[in-house]
C-alpha positions in Angstrom: 13.6 -24.6 8.9 9.8 -25.5 9.9 7.2 -24.7 7.4 5.4 -22.3 9.7 8.4 -20.5 10.1 8.6 -19.9 6.6 5.2 -19.1 6.0 5.6 -16.3 8.8 8.8 -15.2 7.1 6.8 -14.9 3.8 3.9 -12.7 5.2 6.4 -10.7 6.8 8.4 -10.1 3.5 5.2 -8.9 1.7 4.9 -6.0 4.5 8.5 -4.9 4.8 10.2 -1.8 3.8 13.5 -2.2 1.6 15.6 -2.0 5.2 13.2 -4.5 6.8 14.0 -7.0 4.1 17.6 -7.1 5.1 16.6 -7.5 8.7 14.5 -10.3 7.8 17.1 -12.0 5.6 19.3 -12.0 8.8 16.8 -13.4 10.8 16.3 -16.1 8.3 20.0 -17.0 8.3 19.9 -17.3 11.8 16.9 -19.6 12.0 18.8 -21.9 9.3 21.6 -21.9 11.4 19.8 -23.0 14.4 18.0 -25.8 12.5 21.7 -26.9 11.5 23.0 -26.8 15.1 19.8 -29.1 16.0 20.5 -31.5 13.1 24.0 -31.9 14.0 22.7 -32.5 17.6 20.7 -35.0 16.4 23.6 -36.7 14.2 21.8 -36.1 10.9 24.6 -34.5 8.8 22.5 -34.5 5.6 20.0 -32.0 7.1 23.0 -30.0 8.7 24.6 -29.7 5.3 21.4 -28.8 3.6 20.4 -26.4 6.0 23.8 -24.5 5.8 23.6 -24.4 2.0 19.9 -22.7 2.6 21.9 -20.3 4.7 24.6 -19.7 2.3 21.8 -18.8 -0.3 20.6 -15.9 1.7 24.0 -14.8 2.3 24.7 -14.8 -1.3 21.6 -12.9 -1.9 22.8 -10.2 0.7 26.1 -10.2 -1.2 24.5 -9.7 -4.7 22.4 -6.7 -3.3 25.2 -4.7 -2.2 26.0 -1.2 -4.0 29.9 -1.6 -4.2 30.1 2.4 -5.0 29.4 2.8 -1.3 32.3 2.3 1.3 29.8 0.4 3.7 29.3 -2.2 1.2 33.0 -3.2 1.0 33.3 -3.8 4.6 29.8 -5.7 4.6 31.2 -7.9 1.6 34.2 -8.7 3.9 32.1 -9.9 6.6 29.9 -12.1 4.0 32.8 -13.6 2.9 34.1 -14.3 6.0 30.9 -15.9 7.1 30.6 -18.2 3.9 34.3 -19.5 4.6 32.9 -20.0 8.0 30.0 -22.2 6.6 32.4 -24.0 4.4 34.7 -24.9 7.7 31.5 -26.0 9.3 30.6 -28.3 6.5 33.9 -29.7 6.4 34.6 -30.3 9.9 31.2 -31.4 10.8 31.3 -28.8 13.5 28.8 -26.0 15.0 31.7 -23.7 16.3 32.0 -22.0 13.0 28.4 -21.2 13.2 28.7 -19.8 16.7 31.1 -17.1 14.9 28.6 -16.4 12.2 25.6 -16.3 14.6 27.8 -13.5 16.4 28.4 -11.6 13.3 24.6 -11.7 12.1 23.2 -11.0 15.1 25.2 -7.9 15.5 24.4 -7.0 11.8 20.8 -7.5 12.3 20.8 -5.3 15.6 22.5 -2.5 13.7 19.9 -2.7 10.7 17.2 -2.9 13.3 18.2 0.7 14.8 18.3 2.0 11.3 15.1 0.5 10.6 13.6 2.7 13.5 14.9 6.0 11.8 14.3 4.9 8.1 11.6 4.5 5.7 9.0 2.2 6.7 7.0 2.2 3.3 6.5 -1.5 2.1 9.1 -2.3 -0.5 6.5 -4.7 -2.5 3.5 -2.7 -3.6 0.1 -4.3 -4.4 0.2 -6.9 -2.2 -2.6 -8.5 -0.3 -3.5 -7.0 3.0 -3.6 -9.9 5.5 -5.8 -10.1 8.8 -5.7 -13.3 10.5 -7.1 -14.4 14.0 -8.2 -17.3 15.9 -11.8 -18.5 17.1 -12.9 -21.1 19.2 -14.7 -24.0 18.2 -16.5 -26.7 19.8 -13.4 -28.9 19.9 -10.8 -26.8 18.4 -9.3 -23.5 17.4 -10.1 -22.2 14.0 -8.0 -19.8 12.2 -9.6 -17.3 10.1 -8.1 -15.2 7.5 -9.2 -12.5 5.7 -7.9 -10.8 2.5 -8.7 -8.6 -0.3 -9.5 -9.7 -3.7 -8.3 -6.5 -5.3 -4.7 -7.5 -6.1 -2.9 -8.2 -9.2 -3.5 -6.4 -12.7 -6.7 -4.6 -13.4 -8.0 -5.0 -17.2 
């Protein structure tokens, strides 16, 4: 995944609600899958493997955050385990075909969470984060990026 994508996801995470974090995690997994497919197209198996392993880390994070007292959690766990098996299969076979299956599953889950998010609590999960304002201005020979943020964050003595 590109550094600018990581920065974009980081900024979105600080402003997201609890449901929004799940949706962003799905997007991160999809981004790593796309990067893995691109690496395979370029015959770079080491990047292919590392991108899949990063996607697996985020999938594992989703697995550990499930509340197994809820019936839906058992269904999601079964899907996550299946996706993880497909990741392993993709690494062993050096094939993008299992990644296509995972992409379909994660995309469907993401759209479901997106529809829930429209009806759910939209308050940020992280509090006391910096409020970020960004913009571009034109310089003489370039675009200048301006970022404004508040100095009032962290603990106050």
